[in-house]
C-alpha positions, 0 to 999 in steps of 0.5 A, spaced: 093 223 855 097 217 856 099 218 863 092 219 865 090 213 861 095 209 865 093 212 872 086 210 871 088 203 869 093 202 875 090 206 881 092 201 886 099 201 883 099 209 883 096 209 890 102 205 893 107 209 890 104 215 893 104 212 900 111 210 899 113 217 897 109 220 903 112 215 908 119 217 906 118 224 905 114 225 911 108 229 912 111 236 915 116 236 909 111 235 904 106 240 907 112 245 907 113 244 900 106 245 898 106 252 902 112 254 899 110 252 892 103 256 893 106 262 896 112 263 892 107 264 886 102 269 888 099 269 881 097 262 882 095 263 889 090 268 887 088 264 881 086 258 886 082 263 891 078 266 885 077 260 882 074 257 889 070 264 889 067 264 882 065 256 884 061 259 890 058 265 886 055 260 881 053 256 886 049 261 890 042 262 888 039 269 887 033 267 891 038 267 898 035 272 903 039 276 908 037 271 913 040 266 909 047 270 908 047 271 915 046 264 917 052 262 912 057 267 915 055 264 922 057 257 920 063 260 917 064 263 924 062 257 928 068 253 924 073 258 926 071 258 933 071 250 933 078 250 931 080 255 936 076 251 941 079 244 939 085 245 936 083 241 930 083 245 924 075 245 921 072 246 914 066 248 912 064 243 908 058 242 902 054 236 903 053 236 896 059 238 892 059 245 889 062 242 883 062 234 883 062 230 877 055 227 877 051 233 881 052 240 883 050 242 890 048 250 892 052 254 897 046 255 901 046 254 909 042 247 909 048 244 904 053 246 909 056 242 915 062 243 919 067 237 919 074 236 921 079 238 915 082 231 915 075 228 914 073 234 908 080 232 905 078 225 905 071 226 902 074 230 897 069 232 891 064 227 893 057 226 895 057 222 902 053 217 900 058 215 894 064 214 900 065 208 903 065 208 910 063 215 911 059 217 916 
C-alpha cells in the first residue's frame, strides 16, 4: 500500500529511475529476462493467456454474426501479413480498450485496428482521445 502511494506521488522520479535502469540494462537484455521469466513458469504464461481470452470473451457480444466473426479473423490475419511484409511487429488493437479504467469497449470489428506494436504498447489501456500526441 505504501509503495503504491509513494509511486503515485512521485511519478516523474519513478519514470526517470526506470529510464536510467532501461538504459543501463539494455533493451535486448530486458527482453530476454522477460521472456525467460514468462516461459520459465508455464502456469504463469497460461494464466495470463487465459485472462486475456476471458476479457475478450466477456467483451464479445452475443449478437455478433458469423460475418462479424469472419471479419475479426480477417483482421488478425491481416496483422500477421503486415508483420511479415514490413518486418515490424504489428498488433490488433482495440480502439476503445476492453478493460479500461473509465470505460470498456467491445471485441467487435469496428473497434479494432492494426497498428505497430510499439504504438500499441505506448497506448497501453487508454482510449486514443486520452493520450497526448497519439494520432
